[in-house]
VEXDREN-2710 file (C-alpha; in Angstrom, 1 decimal):
% VEXDREN-2710
k/r/px/py/pz
1/MET/-9.2/-22.7/30.2
2/THR/-6.3/-23.8/28.1
3/THR/-2.9/-24.7/30.1
4/LEU/0.2/-25.1/27.7
5/ASP/0.6/-28.5/28.0
6/ALA/-3.0/-29.6/28.7
7/PRO/-4.3/-31.8/25.4
8/VAL/-7.9/-30.3/24.3
9/GLY/-10.4/-31.6/21.9
10/GLN/-10.7/-29.0/19.0
11/LEU/-13.9/-26.6/19.0
12/LEU/-16.1/-27.3/16.3
13/LEU/-19.0/-24.5/15.9
14/PRO/-21.9/-24.4/13.3
15/GLY/-21.0/-23.5/10.1
16/GLN/-17.0/-23.9/10.8
17/ALA/-15.5/-26.2/7.8
18/ALA/-12.9/-28.0/9.8
19/ALA/-11.3/-28.4/12.9
20/PRO/-7.8/-30.2/12.2
21/ASP/-6.5/-32.2/15.4
22/GLY/-3.0/-31.7/16.5
23/PRO/-1.0/-30.2/19.3
24/VAL/-2.6/-26.8/19.4
25/ASP/-5.9/-25.8/20.6
26/LEU/-7.6/-23.6/17.9
27/ALA/-10.5/-22.3/20.0
28/PRO/-9.5/-18.8/20.1
29/MET/-9.1/-18.9/16.3
30/TYR/-12.5/-20.4/15.5
31/LEU/-14.4/-18.4/18.1
32/MET/-13.6/-15.3/16.0
33/HIS/-14.4/-16.8/13.0
34/ARG/-17.8/-17.5/14.4
35/GLY/-18.2/-14.1/15.0
36/PHE/-17.3/-12.8/11.6
37/ARG/-19.8/-15.5/9.9
38/ARG/-22.6/-13.9/12.4
39/ASP/-21.9/-10.1/11.7
40/LEU/-21.5/-11.0/7.9
41/HIS/-25.1/-12.8/7.4
42/LEU/-26.3/-9.8/9.5
43/PHE/-25.1/-6.9/7.4
44/ALA/-25.9/-8.7/4.3
45/ALA/-30.1/-8.9/5.4
46/ALA/-29.6/-5.5/7.0
47/THR/-28.5/-3.8/3.9
48/ALA/-30.9/-5.4/1.5
49/ALA/-33.6/-4.3/3.9
50/THR/-33.1/-1.1/5.2
51/PRO/-34.7/1.9/3.4
52/ALA/-32.0/4.5/2.0
53/GLY/-33.6/7.3/3.8
54/ASP/-33.7/5.5/7.3
55/ARG/-30.6/7.6/8.4
56/ARG/-31.3/6.7/12.1
57/ARG/-30.9/2.9/11.2
58/TRP/-27.9/3.6/9.2
59/ARG/-25.9/5.6/11.6
60/ARG/-26.4/2.3/13.8
61/LEU/-25.2/-0.1/10.9
62/ALA/-22.0/2.3/10.4
63/ARG/-21.0/2.2/13.8
64/ARG/-21.8/-1.6/14.1
65/PHE/-19.7/-2.1/10.6
66/ALA/-17.1/-0.1/12.1
67/LEU/-16.5/-2.5/15.3
68/PHE/-16.8/-5.9/12.6
69/ALA/-14.4/-4.0/10.4
70/GLY/-11.8/-3.2/13.1
71/ILE/-11.9/-6.4/15.0
72/LEU/-11.2/-8.1/11.1
73/HIS/-8.5/-5.9/10.5
74/LYS/-6.7/-6.6/13.7
75/HIS/-7.5/-10.3/13.1
76/HIS/-6.0/-10.2/9.5
77/HIS/-3.3/-7.9/10.6
78/GLY/-2.0/-10.4/13.4
79/GLU/-2.3/-13.2/11.0
80/ASP/-0.1/-11.1/8.6
81/VAL/2.6/-9.8/10.7
82/GLY/2.8/-13.2/12.9
83/LEU/1.3/-16.1/12.1
84/TRP/2.1/-16.7/8.2
85/PRO/5.9/-15.4/8.6
86/LEU/6.4/-18.0/11.4
87/LEU/4.5/-20.7/9.6
88/HIS/6.6/-19.6/6.4
89/GLU/10.1/-19.8/8.7
90/ARG/9.1/-23.4/9.8
91/GLY/8.5/-24.8/6.4
92/ALA/4.9/-24.9/5.8
93/ASP/3.6/-25.1/2.3
94/PRO/4.0/-21.5/0.9
95/ALA/1.2/-22.0/-1.6
96/VAL/-1.4/-22.3/0.9
97/LEU/0.2/-19.4/2.7
98/ASP/0.7/-16.8/-0.3
99/ALA/-3.3/-17.7/-1.3
100/LEU/-4.3/-17.0/2.2
101/GLU/-2.7/-13.9/2.5
102/ALA/-4.0/-12.9/-1.1
103/GLU/-7.2/-13.2/-0.3
104/HIS/-6.8/-10.8/2.7
105/GLU/-5.8/-8.4/-0.1
106/GLY/-9.4/-9.1/-1.7
107/ILE/-11.5/-8.5/1.1
108/ASP/-9.8/-5.1/2.1
109/PRO/-11.3/-3.1/-1.0
110/LEU/-14.9/-4.6/0.0
111/LEU/-14.3/-3.2/3.4
112/ARG/-13.7/0.2/2.3
113/THR/-16.4/0.1/-0.2
114/CYS/-18.8/-1.0/2.7
115/THR/-17.5/1.4/5.0
116/GLU/-17.8/4.7/2.3
117/ASP/-21.4/3.6/1.4
118/LEU/-22.6/3.1/4.9
119/THR/-21.2/6.7/5.9
120/ALA/-23.0/8.2/2.9
121/LEU/-26.3/6.7/3.7
122/ALA/-25.8/7.6/7.6
123/ALA/-25.0/11.4/6.4
124/GLY/-27.9/11.5/4.6
125/THR/-25.7/12.0/1.3
126/GLY/-26.3/8.6/0.0
127/ASP/-29.6/7.5/-2.2
128/GLU/-31.3/4.5/-3.4
129/SER/-28.0/3.4/-5.6
130/THR/-26.0/3.9/-3.0
131/ARG/-28.1/1.6/-0.9
132/GLU/-28.2/-1.0/-3.9
133/ARG/-24.5/-0.9/-4.2
134/LEU/-23.9/-1.6/-0.8
135/ALA/-26.2/-4.1/-0.4
136/GLY/-24.6/-6.0/-3.4
137/CYS/-20.9/-5.4/-1.4
138/THR/-22.0/-6.7/1.9
139/ALA/-23.3/-9.9/-0.2
140/ARG/-19.9/-10.1/-2.0
141/LEU/-18.1/-9.5/1.4
142/ARG/-20.1/-12.2/3.1
143/ASP/-19.3/-14.6/0.4
144/ALA/-15.7/-13.8/-0.2
145/LEU/-14.6/-14.0/3.8
146/CYS/-16.6/-16.8/4.6
147/ALA/-14.8/-19.1/1.7
148/HIS/-11.8/-17.5/3.3
149/LEU/-12.5/-18.5/6.8
150/ALA/-13.3/-21.8/5.4
151/HIS/-10.0/-22.2/3.6
152/GLU/-8.0/-21.1/6.5
153/GLU/-9.9/-23.4/8.7
154/ARG/-9.4/-26.6/6.6
155/ASP/-5.8/-25.5/5.2
156/GLY/-4.5/-23.0/7.0
157/MET/-5.0/-24.6/10.6
158/ALA/-4.0/-27.6/9.3
159/GLU/-0.4/-26.1/8.6
160/VAL/-0.2/-24.6/12.2
161/GLN/-1.2/-28.0/13.6
162/ARG/1.8/-29.5/11.7
163/TYR/4.5/-27.2/12.4
164/LEU/3.5/-25.1/15.4
165/THR/3.1/-26.2/19.1
166/GLN/0.7/-24.8/22.0
167/GLU/3.7/-22.7/23.1
168/ASP/4.1/-20.9/20.0
169/TRP/0.3/-20.1/19.3
170/HIS/0.3/-19.0/23.0
171/ARG/3.1/-16.8/22.4
172/LEU/1.5/-15.4/19.1
173/ASP/-1.8/-14.6/21.2
174/VAL/0.2/-12.8/23.7
175/GLU/2.5/-11.1/21.6
176/VAL/0.5/-10.3/18.4
177/PHE/-3.0/-10.9/18.7
178/ALA/-3.6/-9.7/22.1
179/ALA/-1.4/-6.7/21.4
180/GLU/-3.9/-5.4/18.8
181/TYR/-6.1/-4.5/21.5
182/GLY/-6.0/-1.7/24.3
183/PRO/-7.8/-2.0/27.4
184/ARG/-10.8/0.4/26.3
185/ASP/-11.1/-2.1/23.7
186/MET/-11.8/-5.0/25.6
187/PRO/-15.3/-4.5/26.9
188/GLY/-16.5/-4.4/23.5
189/VAL/-14.3/-7.1/21.8
190/MET/-15.2/-9.6/24.8
191/GLY/-19.1/-8.9/24.2
192/TRP/-18.6/-9.3/20.8
193/VAL/-16.9/-12.8/21.0
194/ALA/-19.1/-14.0/24.0
195/SER/-22.2/-13.0/22.3
196/GLY/-24.6/-16.4/22.2
197/LEU/-21.7/-18.7/23.7
198/THR/-22.4/-21.6/26.2
199/ARG/-20.7/-21.7/29.3
200/GLU/-18.5/-24.4/27.8
201/GLU/-17.5/-22.3/24.7
202/LEU/-17.0/-19.2/26.9
203/LEU/-14.6/-21.2/28.5
204/ARG/-12.6/-21.8/25.6
205/MET/-11.8/-17.9/25.2
206/PRO/-8.2/-17.1/25.7
207/THR/-7.1/-16.9/29.5
208/ALA/-10.6/-17.9/30.2
209/THR/-11.5/-19.3/33.9
210/PRO/-14.9/-19.9/35.7
211/ALA/-14.5/-16.3/37.5
212/LEU/-14.5/-14.7/34.1
213/VAL/-17.6/-16.3/32.6
214/PRO/-19.9/-13.9/34.7
215/ILE/-18.0/-10.8/33.5
216/ALA/-18.1/-12.3/29.8
217/ARG/-21.7/-12.7/29.8
218/PHE/-22.6/-9.4/31.0
219/PHE/-20.5/-7.7/28.2
220/ALA/-22.2/-9.9/26.0
221/TRP/-25.8/-8.9/27.5
222/ARG/-24.9/-5.6/26.9
223/PHE/-23.4/-6.0/23.3
224/ASP/-26.7/-8.2/22.4
225/ARG/-29.1/-5.3/23.8
226/SER/-27.3/-2.8/21.1
227/ASP/-27.4/-5.6/18.4
228/ALA/-31.1/-5.7/19.0
229/ARG/-31.4/-2.2/18.6
230/THR/-29.3/-2.2/15.1
231/PHE/-30.6/-5.7/13.5
232/GLY/-33.7/-6.7/15.7
233/PRO/-33.7/-9.4/17.8
234/ARG/-31.9/-12.5/17.4
235/SER/-33.3/-15.8/18.7
END
């Protein structure tokens, strides 16, 4: 749990490019990035290995990709309408912010192409050439989004630490990022974030308390069971 005035060490997770020091606890951002990285590697591997005719698995992959893409869209939208404008207003480096916004725009067409090809394969209207195009697109999406996440962690979050306060971040979380989700979204999103986290990491989720840990673990267990049917068991 993070209070508005409690200094907390920055969270540094495997695969994360940086964790700039400063007054803002950026753990919620880094936990989301962890989920995106996990999914990118899972989808790149699954689309390369799944036979074009396995409609049952493509249907599961299409549903799972829709969850990933929906969370990513809400995350990027929150940054575009809330975080970047506030940083511009406070005087952050416009070259950094403009570059990060441009990277969002470059990722969107890859998401659309992946969604279209997954839909075709799930419906049985796609063929081997569709699968090959999808495998290439998910690999490009993985590379582009992982590069964007690293850029954001190194440079974007450094601007956050220079120009925002913990109070600013809390307000953005409540009024912008959390507002993207309705009550019916929360079990799935909580399971998506909490999957594979330690107790200490679970307590870095927004508004987390010790009482929330078993609830988050239940949703993570449910999420992991579904993911095992989609991707196979994970260690």
